[in-house]
C-alpha positions as CSV (number, residue, x, y, z in Angstrom):
1,Y,0.1,-0.1,-0.1
2,G,2.7,2.7,0.7
3,Y,0.3,4.5,2.9
4,T,0.6,5.1,6.7
5,N,-0.3,7.3,9.1
6,G,3.1,7.6,11.4
7,P,3.2,11.4,10.9
8,T,0.1,12.3,11.8
9,E,0.3,10.0,15.1
10,G,3.9,11.6,15.8
11,F,2.5,15.0,15.7
12,N,-1.1,14.1,18.0
13,N,2.0,12.6,20.4
14,K,4.0,16.0,20.5
15,I,0.7,17.7,21.4
16,K,0.5,15.4,24.1
17,V,3.8,15.9,25.2
18,L,3.5,19.8,25.3
19,K,0.4,19.7,26.8
20,R,2.2,17.8,29.7
21,I,4.5,19.9,30.0
22,S,2.3,22.6,29.9
23,F,0.6,21.3,33.2
24,G,-0.5,23.7,35.8
25,L,0.0,27.2,33.5
26,K,-2.5,29.7,34.6
27,N,-4.9,30.1,31.7
28,F,-5.7,29.0,28.3
29,H,-4.0,32.2,26.5
30,R,-1.0,31.1,27.7
31,L,-1.2,27.3,27.2
32,R,-2.5,28.1,23.7
33,K,0.8,30.6,23.3
34,T,3.3,27.9,25.0
35,L,2.0,25.3,22.6
36,A,2.5,27.6,19.2
37,K,5.8,28.6,20.4
38,R,7.0,25.0,21.1
39,L,5.4,23.5,18.0
40,F,6.9,26.2,15.8
41,Q,10.3,25.0,17.3
42,I,9.8,21.3,16.2
43,L,8.5,22.2,12.5
44,K,11.3,24.8,12.3
45,L,13.7,22.3,13.2
46,K,12.5,19.2,10.9
47,K,13.1,21.6,8.0
48,L,16.8,21.5,8.6
C-alpha cells in the first residue's frame, strides 16, 4: 500500500507531550501561546 499514518500519530504525540509539559499554566491563552511556540520550534527543526 505504501501509505501510513505515522506522521499524523507523531504530531498527535507531540501535542500530548506539550500538554503534559504545560500542565499548571494559569490560563488557556498562555497554554495556547506555549504550544504554538513549541510546535513552531519543532517544525522549524524538521525543515533543517
